[in-house]
N, C-alpha and C positions, 0 to 999 in steps of 0.2 A: 576212803582208800589210803593206804600207807604212803608216806613220802620216802624218798631215797634214803635219808638219814635214818629213819625208823627201821627200814629193811636192813641196813648195814649193822645196826645194833643187835640184830638177831644172830649174827655170824661172827666167827673168829676172824681176826684180822689176818690178811695174807701177807707174807713176806714179799716185798716188791723186788722182783728180779729186774736186771737191766733189760732195756729194749733189745729185742732179738736182732742181732746182726752177725755178719760172718766172724768178726773178731771174738765176740762173746761165745758163739757156738763152738768155734775152734778150741778155745781154752777149756770149755766144758768137756768136749770130746777127747782132747789130749789128756785130760785128767783120767778119763776112763781107760785110755790106752796104757797110762802109767800103772793103773791098778791091775790090768791084765798082765803086764810085764813083771810086776812085783808079786804076782800070783795071789793078790788079795781079792781078786775077782776072777772067776773062771772064764768068763766070756762077756764081751760087750757087743751089742747089736743096735744099729740105728736104721730107721726107716728114712730113705731119701728119695727124691724125685729123679727122673731121668735127666732133667735139666741140670742137676747138680753134678752129674758124672763128668769127670775131666775138668771141673772148675776148681777154683782156689781151695775151697774147703776140702773137697775130695782128695786133691793132689797133696795137700799139706798133711792130711791124715795118713796117706799111703807112704809118704816120705818118712814120717816119724815112726810108723809101724816097722818099716825096714830097719831103721836105726835101733829100735828096741828089740828086734828079733821076734816080733809078733806077727803071726799069720793074718793077712787080710783077705777077705773073700766077699765078692759081690754076687748075690743071688736074687733072682726074681721070685717073689712069692706066688702062691697059687691064686688065680683069679677067683672071685666069688661066683656063686651060682647066678646071681642077679646081674653081674657085670663082668662078663668073661674077657672083655677087652682091657680091663683095668687090673693091675696087680702092683703090689708094693715092691720096692727094691730094698733088700736088706743088705746092709754093709756090716760084715762081721769082723771082729778082731778077737783072736784066740791063739793060745800057744799050740804048737804042733801036736803035743801030747793030748790036748783037749779038743782036737778038731772034730771028734765024733759028735760033739754037741751041735754042730751046724746042721747036719741032716736030721738029727733028732728034733731040733727047733723048727725046721721047715715042715717036718711031718706033723708036729704038734699044731702049727699054725693052719695047715691044710685041714686037719681033722676038725678043729674047733671053729675055724673060720666060717664053715658052712653049716655048722650044727649047734651054734649057740655057745657063747663064752660063759664061763662059770667061775666060782671060787676055785674049783679044782684045776681048771685050765690056768688061772692066774698063778696058782701055787706051783704048777708044773713049769710054767714059763720062768718063774723066779728061780726054781731049782736048777734049771738048765743054765741060767746065767750065773749060778754059783752062790746064791743067797742061802742062808741057813733056814731051817724050819722056823726058828724063833723070829727071824727077820721077816719071813713071808707071812707068818701069823699076824705080826704087828701091822704089816702093810695092808693086809686084807681087812683087818679090823678098822684101820683108818679109812679105807675105801667105803666100808659099810656106813660109816658116819656121814660120808659125803653123798652117797647115792643109794638107791634101792636096787640091788642086784646088778646085772650087767646088760639088761635089755632096756631099750628106750632111754628117755631123758627124764631125770628127776625134777619135778616141779613142786612148788609149795602152794598150798591153798589156805586162805584165811576164811574161817567160817564162824557164824554166830552160834550161840548155844542151841538155838532152834534147829539150825542146819545140821549141827553135830548130832542132835537127837534123831533127825530123819535119816541120816547116814547109818547110824547104829542099827536101825531097824533092818537095813539091808546088809548087816554084818560088815560094814565098811568096804563093800565090794564094788559099789556103783552108786550113782546119783539118780534118783527118780526125777525125770524132767517135770512131771506134773506137780511135784511138791515144791518146786522152786518159786518162791515169791519175792526173792531178792537175789541180786548177783553175788557170786562168790569170786573174790579177788584171787588171781593166780599169778605167780611170778617165778622166774627162773634166774638163778645166779650164773651169769656168763663166765665168771671165774671159778665156778664150782667150789664156792666157799663151804667151809665146814660149819654146821649149825652149832651154836654154843650148847653146852650140856644143860644149862638152865633156861633154854630158849622159851619154854612155855611160861616161866615166871616173869619174863620180860613183856608179856602181852597183857592187855586188860583182862580182868577175870571173866568177862563174858565172851571173850574171843578165843577161838581154838585154831591151832595151826597143825596142819597135817601135810604129808607129801605123798606123791604117787608118781610112778613112771609111765610115760606115754610114748606112743610111736612117733617117729620123726615126721611122718606125713601130716598128722594132725598138729604136731608142734609147730610146723611151718605156717599153717593156717592160723593157729591160735595167736601166734606172736608176729604175724606178718608186718604189722605196723612198725615194730622195732627192728626186725631182721632186714628188711629190704632197703632201708636208707643206707645200709652198709657203714654205719658209724658205730664206734665203740661206746657201749653203754654197760653199766654194771648189772642191771637187771632188765630182763624182758618182762613186761607187765601186761596183763589182759584180764578178762572176766569170763566166768562160766555162767551161763544163764539157760533159760528154758529152751532157747533156740539151738544151742550147741552141746547141751549136756549129753544127749544120746550119742553124738559123735565122739565125745570124750569117753564115754563108757566103752565104745567099740575099740578105742585106741589104747585102753589101759593095759599095761604090762605088769601091773601089781595091784594089790589092794591099796586102800588109803591107810596110811600109818600115822597115827596121831602122837604128837609129842606130849609127854607127861602121863600117858596111859600106863 
């Protein structure tokens, strides 16, 4: 099984942001307000909790938006089909002339929130925020490097040459539990790191790396050992074996995509 350092070598280094606190959040959000006021961005929107309403961060933003002549609006998003009691709070900042973007954004969130997010939905959201087609294309391409689609969580699987051959027989769509004679190491980057372009070249010649997206329910069971202690780790690590391979297959939200193919 790989160690932590070996896993890190497979991914691009992440720029370390400051620890999240009110001061840092406020400066970041104020910069967004300035962009809207200068019309370099059509609209900014933040998802906040009900507990934040009326507190320091919220009040500071409202005060600054008034000084800049930027319209501020707080809207409750649509509840999901599965959780009708829960809904996001959206804090919008937009010029009066661009206020039409707020109901358009809320309608977009309602439509795609219950019917699956997609590249098209991501593109539309960016367009409503005022990003150009070129900016959104670059953004979506960067997202594709980090994850498979918009469903489930993208996990990485280390396989031997023999395991790779067995998966090919099934067109990389699932794992045959009866064919498993050894464990498959699986891990998840908690910081959603981007794989290096030459990632396969960094592995031993007899080792193959692939990724697949899985449903959250199975994800929680698979990585329970790392999730429930509630401590920050860089990677969740587990194994796929004959006992849980069938459950993995049922949870798959994508096929297995091998690097270097």
